[in-house]
C-alpha positions in Angstrom: 78.6 82.5 81.1 82.0 80.7 81.2 83.8 84.1 81.1 81.7 85.4 83.9 82.5 82.4 86.1 86.2 82.8 85.4 86.1 86.5 86.3 84.0 85.9 89.4 86.5 83.2 90.6 89.6 85.3 89.9 88.0 88.3 91.6 87.1 86.3 94.7 90.5 84.7 95.0 92.1 88.2 94.8 89.9 89.3 97.6 91.1 86.4 99.8 94.6 87.9 99.7 95.1 90.4 102.6 96.1 93.8 101.4 95.8 97.5 102.5 92.0 97.3 102.5 91.9 94.3 104.7 94.1 95.8 107.3 92.1 99.1 107.3 88.8 97.3 107.8 90.3 95.0 110.5 91.9 97.9 112.4 88.7 100.0 112.2 86.5 97.1 113.3 88.8 96.4 116.2 88.9 100.0 117.4 85.3 101.1 116.7 83.2 98.0 116.0 81.8 96.6 112.7 79.1 99.2 112.4 81.7 102.0 112.1 83.9 99.8 110.0 81.0 99.4 107.5 81.8 102.9 106.4 85.3 101.9 105.4 83.8 98.8 103.7 81.5 101.0 101.6 84.3 103.4 100.8 86.5 100.6 99.5 83.6 99.2 97.4 83.0 102.6 95.9 86.7 103.0 95.0 86.6 99.5 93.4 83.4 100.5 91.6 85.1 103.5 90.1 88.0 101.4 88.8 85.5 98.8 87.5 83.6 101.6 85.6 86.7 103.0 84.1 88.0 99.6 83.0 84.7 98.3 81.6 84.1 101.5 79.6 87.5 101.3 78.0 89.0 104.3 79.8 92.8 104.0 79.3 94.1 106.9 81.3 95.3 104.5 84.1 97.6 102.4 81.8 100.8 101.4 83.5 103.6 103.8 82.6 101.3 106.8 82.1 101.9 110.0 84.1 98.5 109.6 85.9 99.3 106.0 86.8 102.8 107.0 88.2 101.1 109.8 90.2 98.6 107.2 91.5 101.4 104.9 92.6 103.3 107.7 94.5 100.1 108.8 96.2 99.2 105.2 97.0 102.7 104.6 98.6 102.4 107.8 100.6 98.9 106.8 101.9 100.0 103.3 102.8 102.9 104.7 104.7 100.6 107.2 106.5 98.1 104.7 107.7 100.8 102.2 108.5 102.5 104.7 110.8 99.1 105.7 112.2 98.5 102.0 113.2 101.9 101.8 114.8 101.5 105.0 116.8 98.1 104.0 118.2 98.8 100.3 118.8 97.8 99.3 122.3 95.5 102.3 122.7 92.4 100.6 121.4 89.5 100.7 123.9 87.1 97.8 123.5 83.4 98.8 124.0 80.5 100.5 122.4 81.0 103.8 120.6 78.6 106.7 121.4 76.1 107.7 118.8 77.6 111.0 117.5 81.1 109.6 117.7 80.0 106.5 115.8 78.5 108.7 113.1 81.7 110.8 112.7 83.8 107.6 112.8 81.6 106.1 110.0 82.1 109.0 107.7 85.9 109.1 108.5 86.0 105.4 107.8 84.2 106.0 104.5 86.8 108.5 103.4 89.7 106.4 104.5 88.3 103.3 102.8 87.8 105.2 99.5 91.3 106.6 99.6 92.7 103.1 100.4 90.9 101.6 97.4 91.4 104.5 94.9 95.1 105.0 95.7 95.9 101.3 95.2 97.3 101.0 91.6 97.0 97.2 91.8 93.2 97.7 91.6 93.5 99.6 88.4 95.6 96.9 86.8 93.6 94.1 88.1 90.2 95.4 86.8 91.8 96.4 83.5 93.0 92.8 83.0 89.6 91.4 83.9 87.8 93.8 81.6 89.9 92.6 78.7 88.2 89.2 79.1 84.8 90.7 78.4 85.8 93.4 75.9 83.6 91.9 73.2 80.7 91.2 75.5 77.4 93.0 75.5 76.6 96.0 77.8 74.3 93.8 79.8 77.0 91.2 80.5 79.5 93.9 81.4 77.0 95.5 83.7 76.3 92.1 85.4 80.0 91.5 86.0 80.5 95.1 87.3 77.5 94.9 89.7 78.6 91.4 90.9 82.2 92.5 91.6 81.1 95.7 93.5 78.7 93.6 95.6 81.2 90.9 96.4 83.8 93.5 97.5 81.3 95.1 99.8 79.9 91.9 101.2 83.3 90.4 101.8 84.7 93.4 103.6 81.5 93.6 105.7 82.0 89.9 106.6 85.6 90.6 107.7 84.4 93.6 109.7 81.7 91.6 111.5 84.0 88.7 112.2 86.9 90.7 113.5 84.7 93.3 115.3 82.9 90.7 117.5 83.3 92.0 121.0 83.4 88.5 122.6 86.2 87.5 120.3 88.0 90.7 120.9 87.9 90.4 124.7 89.4 86.9 124.4 92.3 88.2 122.4 92.6 91.6 124.1 96.2 91.0 125.1 97.2 90.2 121.5 95.5 93.2 120.0 98.4 95.6 120.3 100.7 93.1 118.5 98.1 92.6 115.8 97.8 96.3 115.3 101.6 96.6 115.2 101.8 93.8 112.7 99.2 95.5 110.5 101.1 98.7 110.6 104.4 97.0 109.7 102.7 95.2 106.8 101.3 98.5 105.4 104.7 100.2 105.7 106.3 97.2 103.9 103.7 97.4 101.2 104.5 101.1 100.7 108.2 100.3 100.5 107.6 97.5 98.0 105.6 99.8 95.8 108.3 102.4 95.8 111.0 99.8 95.1 108.9 98.5 92.2 108.6 102.0 90.8 112.4 102.7 91.0 113.2 99.4 89.3 110.6 100.1 86.6 
């Protein structure tokens, strides 16, 4: 029980730190509303779930320094750069308002794909869950399953909370003038994260 509480606390504290997933959910929620952004939330949760499953079943193909991990880092840096530039290009073009049914459905699936890519191409996720899994390496399958389900659920619920809070139309209308700058700031942060990842790889 103590190990579970430590893992749950460490996991939640990690979620509080804004990263690529946060900026993607925020941008999608601002541009299309929280319902469309829920697709990105689910995609992110599924990607985290994949890493959790790999870590908790002892799969070691994503160890730091391996060819697959290096490839993941490169792909992750490229994807962060892509969505960062995308945010910068479209800053100030966001139209506040309801999204039509078919457009919303297409946006939801697109958000799901982008959310999954954002989560699965983040090498920090692989290392983070591998470190947490080491704390329950000797635990029963039941405890591991409980921890895995808990972490998947918390990721999904937290991202949905972020999407609902940021996508509130009343709040958005009050801060409409600041939205282009917030979008630019998100884009810059993602580009900087991509650059930091590449620098880390070169130094390694």
